[in-house]
N, C-alpha and C positions, 0 to 999 in steps of 0.2 A: 385248506386255505381259508383264512378269514379275511374279510374285506369290508371296509367302511368308507363311504364318501360323503362329504358335506359340501354343499355349494352355497356361496354367498354372493349377492349382487349389490354393487355400490354405484350410486349415480356419479356421473362425471361432474365435478365442480369446476374449480379454476386450475390453471397451471398446465393445461394441455397445449402443446405447440399448435399453431394455426394450420400447419400442414396436415394434421390428423383430422381432416374434415369428416363430420358425421358420427364420430364416436359418442355414444350415449351412456354406456355402462362399462364398468370394470367387473369382471367375474373372477372370484377366487374359489378354487376347489382344493380341499384338503382331503387327501387319501391316506388311509392307514390300513395296515393289515399284516399278515404273516404269510410267508412262503416257506413251508416246512418249519424249521426252527428259527428262521431269521425274520425279524419284524422290520417294518419300514414305515416311514412317515414322509409324505411328499406334499408340497404345496405348488399349485400351478395357477398362473394368472392368464386371463383372456380379456380381450376387448370386444365390444359388440356395438353395432350401429342400431340395434333394436332398442326401442324405448319401452322396455318391458321389465317389470320387477319380479317376475315369477321365476324363482330359483329352479324349480322343477323343469321348466322349459329349457333353460340353459344346460342343466344336468343331463337331460335326455339328449339334447343336441350334441353335447360333448361326447357322451357315451356312444352315440350313433356315429359320430365322426371316426372314432377309433375302430369301430366295426367296419366302416366303409374303407378306412385306410388299410386295414389288414387284408381286405378283399381286393382292394384297388390294384395292387401290384400284380396279382394273378390275372385280373381282367385285362389290364393294359398289356400284359405279355401275351396271354392266350388269344384275345380277341383283336387287339390293336397292334400286335407284333412289335411292341416298343423296343425290345432287345435287338430285333433284326433291322431296325431303322437305319437307313444310310445317312441320316441327318446328324452331322457331328460338329460342324463349324460354329464358332462363336457361342451365342446364347440360343441358337435355333432349337437344339434338342430340348433344352430346359423350357423354352416357350411353348413348344409343341406339347410337351408333357403337361404343362399347366392347362392348356386348352382341352386336352384329353380328360384331365381330372374334372374340369368344369362340366364337360359333356356328360361324363359318367354320373356325377352328382345330380345334375338336372334330371337325367333319366330315372335314377333311383328315387329322387325326391318326388317324382310323379308316379311312383309305383311300378315302373318298368324294370323288372329284375333281369331280363335277358338283354344284356348290353349289345350282344351280337345282333339280335332282332331289332332293337331300338336304333342302332347305328344304321342298319340297312333301311329301316323305315323312314328315318328323318334326314338322311345324308344330304339330300338336295332340296329339302323343304323348309326353307328359312321361316316362312310364315307359321308353320306348325311348331318349329323350334321356339319361336317367340311366345307362342301360347303356353308351352311347357314352363318357360321362365316366369311368365306372368302368373300362372297357377301357383307356383311355389311362393312367390311374393305375396299373393292374396292369402294363401293358407297361413303363412307366418304372421301376417298382420292380424288375422282373426284369432290366432292362438294367444295373443297378448291382451286381447280385450277382456276386461273384468266382468 
């Protein structure tokens, strides 16, 4: 399998709806490669609230996202018993799933690989949870400095 990925970052200029508060960059990723004898060319677009022009930062974040996404379903099922959840009505299940995604990404973003351990450690410690969120924000801010 051959694979190539190129990432481009574009500043937001005019024409963005006022409801899209905080958007700073458009990110374009072009992926090409071959799976067996079949070749492919894909273009993906992303938006970002970071005011950073480093394409490698976005590229790393996007690749990391897919690794997390692939592991996410297992973790939510094995550690958080999402498939066994009795929450079914309205948007409740979807909203709970979003909060679980956020929690898992905060834990992993702080280097906590055992979601089971992290959940037990931080379950009722809101002040420590806030420190984890602030750490991620500070780290992202420093990565964009030239």
